[in-house]
ZAMARGU-4260 file (C-alpha; in steps of 0.2 Angstrom, whole numbers, plus 5000, padded with zeros to 4 digits):
<rodrens>
0) 5533/5672/4956 | 5521/5662/4967 | 5504/5670/4965 | 5494/5656/4972 | 5499/5647/4988
5) 5491/5632/4996 | 5494/5628/5015 | 5487/5611/5021 | 5483/5611/5040 | 5480/5598/5052
10) 5474/5609/5066 | 5490/5610/5075 | 5501/5625/5079 | 5516/5617/5072 | 5507/5615/5055
15) 5502/5633/5056 | 5521/5638/5055 | 5520/5636/5036 | 5509/5652/5036 | 5524/5663/5041
20) 5533/5658/5025 | 5517/5661/5015 | 5516/5678/5022 | 5534/5683/5020 | 5534/5677/5002
25) 5519/5686/4996 | 5523/5702/5006 | 5539/5705/4997 | 5532/5702/4979 | 5522/5715/4969
30) 5505/5710/4962 | 5490/5701/4968 | 5492/5685/4978 | 5480/5672/4984 | 5482/5660/4999
35) 5472/5644/5001 | 5470/5637/5019 | 5466/5618/5017 | 5459/5609/5033 | 5460/5590/5031
40) 5453/5582/5047 | 5462/5567/5054 | 5452/5553/5061 | 5451/5553/5080 | 5455/5534/5080
45) 5470/5536/5068 | 5481/5526/5081 | 5476/5510/5089 | 5490/5502/5101 | 5503/5513/5092
50) 5498/5508/5074 | 5490/5518/5061 | 5472/5512/5059 | 5462/5524/5049 | 5470/5541/5045
55) 5455/5550/5039 | 5436/5551/5042 | 5427/5541/5029 | 5410/5551/5030 | 5407/5569/5028
60) 5409/5580/5043 | 5393/5582/5054 | 5387/5600/5056 | 5397/5603/5072 | 5413/5596/5066
65) 5411/5607/5050 | 5407/5622/5060 | 5423/5619/5071 | 5434/5617/5056 | 5427/5633/5048
70) 5429/5643/5064 | 5447/5637/5065 | 5451/5643/5047 | 5442/5659/5050 | 5453/5663/5065
75) 5468/5660/5055 | 5462/5670/5041 | 5460/5685/5052 | 5479/5687/5054 | 5480/5692/5035
80) 5466/5705/5036 | 5479/5719/5036 | 5488/5712/5020 | 5483/5713/5002 | 5482/5694/5002
85) 5466/5686/4995 | 5463/5671/5007 | 5452/5656/5004 | 5447/5643/5016 | 5443/5625/5011
90) 5438/5610/5022 | 5436/5592/5015 | 5438/5574/5020 | 5447/5560/5011 | 5464/5553/5009
95) 5475/5567/5015 | 5488/5566/5002 | 5476/5564/4988 | 5466/5579/4994 | 5481/5590/4995
100) 5487/5584/4977 | 5469/5586/4970 | 5467/5603/4977 | 5484/5609/4970 | 5478/5604/4953
105) 5461/5610/4954 | 5466/5627/4961 | 5481/5629/4949 | 5493/5631/4964 | 5510/5639/4961
110) 5518/5634/4978 | 5513/5621/4991 | 5519/5625/5009 | 5517/5611/5022 | 5525/5608/5039
115) 5532/5591/5042 | 5529/5591/5061 | 5511/5594/5064 | 5499/5585/5075 | 5498/5571/5062
120) 5515/5574/5053 | 5529/5564/5059 | 5518/5550/5066 | 5505/5551/5052 | 5509/5562/5038
125) 5526/5555/5037 | 5523/5537/5043 | 5507/5537/5033 | 5517/5542/5017 | 5508/5559/5015
130) 5523/5570/5014 | 5532/5558/5003 | 5517/5556/4991 | 5515/5575/4990 | 5533/5578/4987
135) 5534/5565/4973 | 5517/5569/4965 | 5513/5587/4967 | 5510/5597/4951 | 5519/5612/4959
140) 5534/5615/4969 | 5533/5610/4987 | 5541/5619/5002 | 5542/5608/5017 | 5546/5617/5033
145) 5549/5611/5051 | 5549/5628/5060 | 5544/5646/5057 | 5562/5651/5058 | 5570/5661/5044
150) 5578/5650/5029 | 5595/5658/5029 | 5605/5644/5021 | 5598/5635/5005 | 5607/5620/4997
155) 5603/5615/4979 | 5608/5598/4974 | 5613/5595/4956 | 5619/5581/4946 | 5622/5589/4929
160) 5605/5583/4922 | 5592/5595/4914 | 5579/5588/4926 | 5589/5592/4941 | 5591/5610/4935
165) 5573/5613/4933 | 5573/5618/4952 | 5584/5632/4948 | 5572/5645/4942 | 5561/5641/4957
170) 5574/5642/4971 | 5585/5657/4965 | 5570/5669/4965 | 5565/5661/4982 | 5582/5664/4989
175) 5581/5683/4984 | 5564/5685/4992 | 5570/5677/5008 | 5587/5685/5007 | 5595/5668/5009
180) 5612/5661/5004 | 5613/5647/4992 | 5625/5633/4990 | 5625/5623/4974 | 5630/5605/4979
185) 5636/5591/4968 | 5646/5575/4970 | 5661/5571/4959 | 5658/5556/4948 | 5641/5563/4943
190) 5649/5577/4932 | 5666/5575/4925 | 5678/5582/4937 | 5687/5594/4925 | 5670/5602/4920
195) 5662/5603/4938 | 5668/5620/4943 | 5664/5628/4926 | 5647/5620/4926 | 5643/5627/4944
200) 5651/5644/4940 | 5640/5645/4924 | 5624/5642/4934 | 5628/5656/4946 | 5632/5668/4932
205) 5616/5663/4923 | 5605/5668/4938 | 5616/5683/4942 | 5618/5676/4959 | 5636/5679/4963
210) 5632/5690/4978 | 5623/5676/4987 | 5628/5659/4980 | 5643/5648/4980 | 5646/5630/4977
215) 5653/5614/4985 | 5660/5599/4977 | 5658/5582/4987 | 5666/5565/4984 | 5659/5548/4987
220) 5641/5541/4983 | 5628/5555/4980 | 5615/5551/4993 | 5626/5548/5008 | 5637/5562/5004
225) 5623/5574/5003 | 5615/5568/5019 | 5631/5570/5028 | 5634/5587/5022 | 5617/5593/5027
230) 5619/5585/5044 | 5635/5594/5048 | 5631/5611/5041 | 5618/5624/5045 | 5606/5620/5031
235) 5589/5627/5033 | 5582/5621/5016 | 5587/5607/5005 | 5581/5609/4987 | 5581/5595/4974
240) 5570/5586/4961 | 5565/5568/4965 | 5574/5561/4950 | 5590/5565/4940 | 5605/5555/4933
245) 5607/5548/4951 | 5589/5545/4954 | 5590/5555/4970
</rodrens>
């Protein structure tokens, strides 16, 4: 399913949590898999008086910094020595989101896994627009994780559009690999009420997912209803496309 995976790293242990998912996904699939570890340095002066000043170095790394980055990646690479994974390491400087997006295209990546809470994440990757830019513009599916805990409960949002359904052939196989439960989530008013149940049941049957999938129909406006559902349930992964009939 995912033969080539990219994991961007900012040097923090939290960002490294994405590696656990990469290893689990590849260990439970047959065939050859490749993992690319991408180190994108963040400028030391990224924050001045609490404000984002300069989020990435403008010049190539000097020899010492380059060696430190490569040593860091080599240490991470060692944890995969007992696996069949082919592991590549890359270090580059530049606009963080741009580097991630360009690497995904150049390397023909099947899945990009990134943590949303690394050294730079909430303060810089998120506030600096990195996560949003990657999620909206990536040429491949993006799995954004907060911890290395198992993804047991996956929610897929649907609005009846073919575009929203494009995520299904990605998430259902992922759920099988992770042995996760799936909930199809839709909001009445987006799909005609009389057809909603038939629509969701048809999707579950289409993917032969009756053993691990169910559905939930919400009422109200789509975005607030979905946010409220996720906040009040044990949801480990929310899967959606960026634009459907509802534009969510």
